[in-house]
C-alpha positions in Angstrom: 190.2 75.7 51.4 192.1 72.4 51.3 194.1 71.4 48.2 195.4 67.9 48.9 197.4 68.3 52.1 197.9 72.1 51.6 195.6 75.0 52.2 194.6 78.2 50.3 193.9 80.7 53.1 190.8 82.2 51.5 187.1 81.6 52.4 184.7 80.5 49.7 182.7 83.7 49.8 180.8 85.6 47.0 183.9 87.6 46.1 186.0 84.5 45.6 183.4 83.1 43.1 183.2 86.5 41.3 186.9 86.4 40.7 187.5 82.7 39.9 184.6 82.6 37.4 185.4 86.0 36.0 181.8 87.2 36.4 182.9 90.9 36.5 185.7 91.1 33.9 186.0 94.9 34.2 186.5 94.7 38.0 189.1 92.0 38.3 191.9 92.5 35.7 194.4 89.7 34.9 193.2 87.4 37.7 193.9 84.4 35.5 196.6 84.1 33.0 200.2 83.1 32.5 203.5 84.4 33.8 205.8 86.5 31.6 209.1 85.0 30.4 210.7 86.6 33.5 208.2 84.7 35.8 206.1 87.7 36.8 202.5 88.7 36.4 200.3 91.5 37.7 196.6 91.3 38.7 194.6 94.4 39.6 191.2 95.3 41.1 189.4 98.2 39.6 187.6 99.4 42.8 184.6 101.6 42.1 184.4 105.0 43.8 181.6 104.1 46.2 181.3 105.1 49.8 179.6 101.8 50.4 182.9 100.0 49.9 184.9 102.0 52.5 186.1 99.7 55.2 185.6 96.6 53.2 188.5 94.1 53.8 189.7 92.2 50.8 191.9 89.1 50.8 193.7 87.8 47.8 196.0 84.9 47.0 197.0 82.9 43.9 198.0 79.4 42.8 200.2 78.2 40.1 199.1 75.2 38.2 201.1 72.2 36.9 199.5 69.0 35.7 202.5 67.1 37.2 202.0 68.6 40.7 199.8 67.1 43.5 196.2 68.0 42.8 197.4 70.0 39.8 198.6 72.9 42.0 202.3 73.6 41.9 202.4 76.4 44.5 200.0 78.4 46.7 200.9 82.0 47.6 200.5 83.6 51.0 197.3 85.6 51.5 197.5 89.4 51.1 194.9 91.5 52.8 193.9 95.2 52.5 191.1 97.5 53.6 189.5 99.9 51.2 189.9 103.5 52.4 188.9 106.8 50.8 
């Protein structure tokens, strides 16, 4: 997904919309917020115990916002990926 001349390496799929719009607040914890005074933050996914999810690959990334930055986005993280296993 382009942000000015930069890219967020995520696809605009249903999972992205669920997280960015906080549709399932009990599933995605702290996916939006502010950094601590030390400059850290933690986001978590509360993955249900369902055999239907085994093998599902999830990709996650984050942006930091700054009204003074191009397109309002100060930085874009690398994408982290993992596969749900039992």
